[in-house]
Residue frames as qw, qx, qy, qz and C-alpha x, y, z in Angstrom:
[[0.312, -0.535, 0.169, -0.766, 24.29, 41.87, -41.78],
 [0.579, -0.157, -0.783, 0.165, 24.65, 39.66, -38.72],
 [0.506, -0.700, 0.008, -0.504, 23.01, 40.03, -35.32],
 [0.243, -0.520, 0.740, -0.351, 24.30, 38.83, -31.93],
 [0.841, 0.017, 0.424, -0.335, 21.92, 35.86, -32.27],
 [0.835, 0.525, -0.158, -0.034, 23.41, 34.90, -35.64],
 [0.219, 0.688, -0.637, 0.270, 26.94, 35.22, -34.27],
 [0.528, -0.335, 0.680, -0.382, 26.03, 32.92, -31.38],
 [0.913, 0.267, 0.186, -0.246, 24.42, 30.45, -33.80],
 [0.635, 0.653, -0.406, 0.079, 27.63, 30.40, -35.85],
 [0.081, -0.589, 0.728, -0.342, 29.74, 29.71, -32.76],
 [0.718, -0.116, 0.576, -0.373, 27.48, 26.86, -31.66],
 [0.872, 0.463, -0.051, -0.153, 27.54, 25.40, -35.19],
 [0.423, 0.666, -0.584, 0.192, 31.35, 25.46, -35.21],
 [0.381, -0.442, 0.708, -0.399, 31.45, 23.90, -31.73],
 [0.866, 0.098, 0.392, -0.295, 29.21, 21.03, -32.85],
 [0.781, 0.594, -0.191, -0.018, 31.12, 20.60, -36.11],
 [0.861, -0.371, 0.088, 0.335, 34.36, 20.52, -34.15],
 [0.561, -0.042, 0.208, 0.800, 36.27, 23.17, -36.07],
 [0.088, 0.679, 0.078, -0.724, 36.24, 26.82, -37.04],
 [0.630, 0.599, 0.447, 0.212, 34.97, 27.51, -40.55],
 [0.176, -0.829, 0.157, 0.507, 37.71, 29.60, -42.10],
 [0.137, -0.361, 0.697, 0.605, 38.76, 28.17, -45.46],
 [0.595, 0.232, -0.390, -0.663, 37.03, 27.26, -48.71],
 [0.443, 0.076, -0.893, -0.024, 37.64, 23.60, -47.89],
 [0.056, 0.123, 0.754, -0.643, 36.03, 24.02, -44.44],
 [0.490, 0.271, 0.136, -0.817, 32.86, 25.49, -45.96],
 [0.612, 0.230, -0.605, -0.455, 32.64, 22.80, -48.63],
 [0.306, 0.041, -0.922, 0.232, 33.22, 20.05, -46.05],
 [0.199, 0.183, 0.619, -0.737, 30.60, 21.51, -43.71],
 [0.563, 0.242, -0.187, -0.768, 28.08, 21.87, -46.55],
 [0.591, 0.124, -0.765, -0.225, 28.43, 18.16, -47.35],
 [0.150, -0.009, -0.848, 0.508, 28.32, 17.27, -43.64],
 [0.388, 0.186, 0.362, -0.827, 25.00, 19.11, -43.12],
 [0.641, 0.223, -0.418, -0.604, 23.52, 17.52, -46.24],
 [0.490, 0.090, -0.866, 0.028, 24.51, 14.00, -45.10],
 [0.070, -0.075, -0.771, 0.629, 23.32, 14.57, -41.52],
 [0.310, 0.376, 0.443, -0.753, 20.04, 16.42, -42.15],
 [0.421, 0.451, 0.731, 0.291, 19.24, 15.91, -45.82],
 [0.132, 0.945, 0.235, -0.187, 19.07, 19.72, -46.13],
 [0.687, 0.350, 0.132, 0.623, 21.27, 21.66, -48.56],
 [0.172, -0.937, 0.022, 0.303, 23.34, 24.67, -47.70],
 [0.734, 0.591, -0.068, 0.328, 25.76, 25.77, -50.38],
 [0.682, -0.220, -0.127, 0.686, 29.35, 26.55, -49.49],
 [0.211, 0.388, 0.145, 0.885, 28.92, 30.00, -51.06],
 [0.448, -0.724, -0.299, -0.431, 25.92, 30.75, -48.79],
 [0.775, -0.520, -0.209, 0.292, 27.98, 29.70, -45.77],
 [0.567, 0.085, 0.002, 0.819, 30.95, 31.82, -46.89],
 [0.059, -0.604, -0.193, -0.771, 28.69, 34.90, -47.11],
 [0.635, -0.693, -0.269, -0.209, 27.17, 34.24, -43.68],
 [0.793, -0.411, -0.101, 0.439, 30.57, 33.74, -42.05],
 [0.005, -0.963, 0.124, 0.241, 31.98, 36.86, -43.74],
 [0.710, -0.183, 0.496, 0.465, 34.56, 34.85, -45.67],
 [0.327, 0.361, 0.476, 0.732, 33.48, 36.73, -48.79],
 [0.024, 0.173, 0.189, -0.966, 32.39, 40.35, -48.74],
 [0.260, -0.425, -0.666, -0.555, 28.63, 40.58, -48.71],
 [0.073, -0.027, 0.529, -0.845, 26.43, 42.57, -46.34],
 [0.533, -0.243, -0.469, -0.660, 23.04, 41.09, -47.25],
 [0.600, -0.292, 0.482, -0.567, 20.67, 39.75, -44.61],
 [0.016, -0.136, 0.984, 0.112, 20.79, 35.93, -44.44],
 [0.585, -0.185, -0.489, -0.620, 17.67, 34.09, -45.54],
 [0.658, -0.365, 0.388, -0.532, 15.52, 32.58, -42.80],
 [0.979, 0.100, -0.110, -0.140, 15.71, 29.13, -44.42],
 [0.566, 0.488, -0.531, 0.401, 19.52, 29.22, -44.10],
 [0.183, -0.463, 0.559, -0.664, 19.27, 30.12, -40.42],
 [0.863, -0.155, 0.113, -0.468, 16.58, 27.45, -39.91],
 [0.897, 0.242, -0.360, 0.078, 18.90, 24.74, -41.28],
 [0.337, 0.457, -0.591, 0.573, 21.77, 25.83, -39.02],
 [0.484, -0.370, 0.410, -0.678, 19.45, 25.96, -36.00],
 [0.954, -0.014, -0.065, -0.292, 18.19, 22.46, -36.82],
 [0.691, 0.412, -0.528, 0.273, 21.80, 21.28, -37.14],
 [0.124, 0.344, -0.659, 0.657, 22.42, 22.23, -33.48],
 [0.164, -0.238, -0.924, 0.252, 19.17, 20.67, -32.28],
 [0.245, 0.353, 0.352, -0.831, 16.47, 23.34, -32.53],
 [0.528, 0.553, 0.635, -0.106, 13.21, 23.21, -34.47],
 [0.460, 0.718, 0.249, 0.459, 14.09, 26.34, -36.44],
 [0.360, 0.321, -0.198, 0.854, 15.78, 29.73, -36.05],
 [0.407, -0.599, -0.064, -0.687, 12.81, 31.24, -34.19],
 [0.876, -0.421, -0.236, -0.020, 13.02, 28.38, -31.67],
 [0.709, 0.089, -0.245, 0.655, 16.76, 28.99, -31.31],
 [0.051, 0.488, -0.100, 0.866, 16.18, 32.71, -30.59],
 [0.664, -0.577, -0.140, -0.455, 13.51, 31.86, -27.99],
 [0.893, -0.227, -0.271, 0.278, 15.93, 29.45, -26.34],
 [0.475, 0.304, -0.217, 0.796, 18.62, 32.17, -26.22],
 [0.252, -0.596, 0.006, -0.762, 16.23, 34.54, -24.44],
 [0.788, -0.510, -0.032, -0.344, 15.41, 32.02, -21.71],
 [0.860, 0.085, -0.372, 0.338, 18.76, 30.26, -21.33],
 [0.527, -0.837, 0.010, 0.150, 20.46, 31.13, -18.03],
 [0.755, -0.061, 0.222, 0.614, 23.78, 30.74, -19.85],
 [0.348, 0.414, 0.298, 0.786, 23.10, 33.94, -21.79],
 [0.241, -0.877, -0.372, -0.183, 21.14, 36.07, -19.35],
 [0.227, 0.511, -0.341, 0.756, 22.81, 39.13, -17.92],
 [0.633, -0.647, -0.424, -0.032, 22.61, 39.41, -14.16],
 [0.170, -0.824, 0.375, -0.389, 23.94, 41.20, -11.13],
 [0.865, -0.066, -0.456, 0.200, 26.37, 39.25, -8.98],
 [0.557, -0.820, 0.118, 0.068, 28.09, 39.53, -5.63],
 [0.747, 0.482, -0.218, 0.403, 31.78, 40.26, -6.04],
 [0.608, -0.640, 0.031, 0.468, 34.82, 40.75, -3.90],
 [0.562, 0.624, 0.197, 0.507, 36.13, 43.70, -5.85],
 [0.364, -0.574, -0.058, 0.731, 38.29, 46.77, -5.59],
 [0.425, 0.803, 0.344, 0.237, 37.37, 49.77, -7.73],
 [0.474, 0.293, -0.044, 0.829, 39.60, 52.64, -8.72],
 [0.242, -0.723, -0.168, -0.625, 37.05, 55.03, -7.17],
 [0.769, -0.609, -0.191, 0.027, 37.91, 53.56, -3.72],
 [0.774, -0.117, -0.039, 0.621, 41.59, 54.55, -4.04],
 [0.037, -0.966, 0.055, 0.250, 43.59, 57.73, -3.68],
 [0.624, 0.681, -0.319, 0.212, 46.61, 58.54, -5.85],
 [0.000, -0.638, 0.680, -0.361, 49.69, 57.01, -4.23],
 [0.842, -0.208, 0.368, -0.334, 47.84, 53.91, -2.98],
 [0.149, 0.417, -0.874, -0.198, 49.59, 50.60, -3.59],
 [0.877, 0.040, 0.103, -0.468, 47.51, 47.60, -4.64],
 [0.201, -0.347, 0.910, 0.108, 48.64, 43.97, -4.58],
 [0.848, 0.231, -0.010, -0.476, 47.10, 41.51, -7.05],
 [0.187, -0.392, 0.892, 0.126, 47.96, 37.89, -7.71],
 [0.860, 0.231, -0.046, -0.452, 46.84, 34.87, -9.71],
 [0.814, -0.198, 0.534, 0.112, 47.87, 31.28, -10.36],
 [0.867, -0.285, -0.283, 0.294, 50.44, 30.02, -10.81],
 [0.620, -0.472, -0.135, 0.612, 52.45, 32.16, -8.37],
 [0.296, 0.535, 0.206, 0.764, 52.00, 35.55, -10.13],
 [0.340, -0.736, -0.406, 0.421, 52.17, 38.64, -7.93],
 [0.312, 0.541, 0.139, 0.768, 52.16, 42.38, -8.71],
 [0.212, -0.637, -0.382, 0.635, 52.30, 45.54, -6.65],
 [0.274, 0.615, 0.444, 0.591, 50.69, 48.48, -8.43],
 [0.151, -0.321, -0.251, 0.901, 50.98, 52.17, -7.68],
 [0.204, 0.742, 0.634, 0.075, 47.74, 54.05, -8.32],
 [0.302, 0.013, 0.130, 0.944, 48.07, 57.40, -10.14],
 [0.319, 0.484, 0.322, -0.748, 44.40, 58.42, -10.28],
 [0.561, 0.474, -0.242, -0.634, 42.04, 58.34, -13.28],
 [0.963, 0.062, 0.207, -0.163, 42.18, 54.50, -13.19],
 [0.584, 0.663, -0.447, 0.141, 45.89, 54.49, -14.14],
 [0.836, -0.500, 0.221, 0.049, 48.21, 51.94, -12.49],
 [0.412, 0.713, -0.565, 0.060, 51.95, 51.35, -12.72],
 [0.945, -0.150, -0.263, 0.122, 53.69, 48.09, -11.87],
 [0.127, -0.853, 0.440, -0.251, 56.22, 48.72, -9.06],
 [0.349, -0.386, 0.849, -0.086, 56.92, 45.05, -8.27],
 [0.822, 0.261, -0.256, -0.437, 56.46, 41.96, -10.44],
 [0.378, -0.360, 0.852, -0.048, 57.05, 38.31, -9.57],
 [0.368, 0.081, 0.911, 0.171, 56.67, 35.66, -12.27],
 [0.438, 0.722, 0.443, -0.302, 54.44, 37.85, -14.49],
 [0.553, 0.411, 0.386, 0.614, 54.80, 39.07, -18.05],
 [0.050, -0.956, -0.126, -0.261, 53.94, 42.51, -16.71],
 [0.689, 0.086, -0.265, 0.669, 57.17, 44.25, -15.75],
 [0.321, -0.640, -0.262, 0.647, 58.18, 47.04, -13.40],
 [0.063, -0.347, 0.234, 0.906, 57.33, 50.37, -15.06],
 [0.034, -0.340, -0.792, -0.505, 54.45, 48.99, -17.17],
 [0.262, 0.179, 0.332, -0.888, 51.31, 51.14, -16.97],
 [0.102, -0.326, -0.849, -0.404, 47.70, 50.25, -17.67],
 [0.386, -0.143, 0.102, -0.906, 44.16, 51.50, -17.17],
 [0.357, -0.293, -0.878, -0.125, 41.43, 49.53, -15.41],
 [0.403, -0.534, -0.051, -0.742, 38.35, 50.48, -13.43],
 [0.732, -0.452, 0.308, -0.406, 38.32, 47.51, -11.07],
 [0.226, 0.313, -0.921, 0.056, 39.82, 44.24, -9.91],
 [0.812, -0.201, 0.010, -0.547, 37.36, 41.39, -9.21],
 [0.320, -0.382, 0.858, -0.127, 38.45, 38.35, -7.22],
 [0.619, 0.177, 0.760, -0.089, 37.84, 35.12, -9.11],
 [0.609, 0.750, 0.248, -0.072, 37.63, 36.91, -12.49],
 [0.695, 0.164, 0.183, 0.676, 40.37, 37.52, -15.07],
 [0.083, -0.775, -0.024, 0.625, 41.78, 41.03, -15.38],
 [0.612, 0.525, 0.431, 0.405, 41.40, 42.17, -18.98],
 [0.199, -0.681, 0.081, 0.700, 43.51, 45.12, -20.07],
 [0.625, 0.753, 0.169, -0.115, 42.98, 46.81, -23.46],
 [0.623, 0.621, -0.278, 0.386, 46.73, 47.52, -23.61],
 [0.683, -0.591, -0.061, 0.424, 49.83, 47.94, -21.47],
 [0.269, 0.936, -0.192, 0.120, 52.04, 51.01, -21.90],
 [0.844, -0.341, 0.209, 0.356, 55.62, 49.79, -22.04],
 [0.529, -0.205, 0.339, 0.751, 58.60, 51.87, -23.11],
 [0.140, 0.425, -0.121, -0.886, 56.42, 54.57, -24.67],
 [0.375, 0.050, -0.695, -0.611, 54.40, 52.13, -26.79],
 [0.723, -0.086, 0.323, -0.605, 51.14, 50.26, -26.29],
 [0.151, -0.157, 0.969, 0.117, 51.07, 46.47, -26.36],
 [0.445, -0.229, -0.708, -0.498, 48.30, 44.21, -27.59],
 [0.674, -0.512, 0.001, -0.532, 45.50, 43.47, -25.11],
 [0.240, 0.309, -0.847, 0.361, 46.58, 41.50, -22.03],
 [0.764, -0.444, -0.234, -0.406, 44.75, 39.11, -19.69],
 [0.039, 0.407, -0.785, 0.465, 45.91, 38.20, -16.19],
 [0.396, -0.005, 0.778, -0.488, 44.43, 35.17, -14.46],
 [0.491, 0.136, -0.553, -0.659, 42.84, 33.71, -17.59],
 [0.659, -0.178, -0.722, -0.115, 42.21, 30.42, -15.76],
 [0.531, -0.424, -0.626, 0.382, 40.70, 30.95, -12.32],
 [0.078, -0.912, -0.188, -0.358, 40.85, 34.73, -12.21],
 [0.101, 0.626, -0.465, 0.617, 42.58, 36.94, -9.67],
 [0.715, -0.345, -0.596, 0.124, 43.17, 35.20, -6.33],
 [0.461, -0.414, -0.325, 0.714, 44.74, 38.09, -4.41],
 [0.091, 0.720, 0.226, 0.649, 43.43, 41.67, -4.22],
 [0.528, -0.617, -0.371, 0.450, 44.73, 43.86, -1.37],
 [0.118, 0.914, -0.081, 0.380, 45.38, 47.52, -0.72],
 [0.805, -0.174, -0.323, 0.467, 48.79, 47.46, 0.98],
 [0.342, -0.357, -0.210, 0.843, 49.29, 51.19, 1.48]]
């Protein structure tokens, strides 16, 4: 039974360790690494349960979480959770955005979006946040592809849960992963 705080702790532990914990060998290696570095013992089986490598839905013991928090530089798990609450890296906030929302458009509108390097799309808006690609330059999205999105935000990636192509849905798609969208215009 993991919480968002535990999931974040696990990610920070893996970042410090320099690799994702995903095999029996990884867990055994990390267990020895923590013991050598801190003098504190965490068994590989405890780590496997916490990471969900083996099926077990029990709540992790505080002493386990304390050791992992100490490994990444905190006094204990309670200190780590306090840090999360005050860290600007994790705080939600409102922000100013150059954005275009579907609510601003009428069916039949054509939207132009682009991102680096040299990707450009023209999208026909159908209403209900549904768009169809009518022109594609240098993109994996092709003419006739359809997708649903509520808004386009300049400087942010466009995440799509799927693209409808040839009557089937693709895996999720991201446009502008590095640097976000650089062009957002209503052209008609």
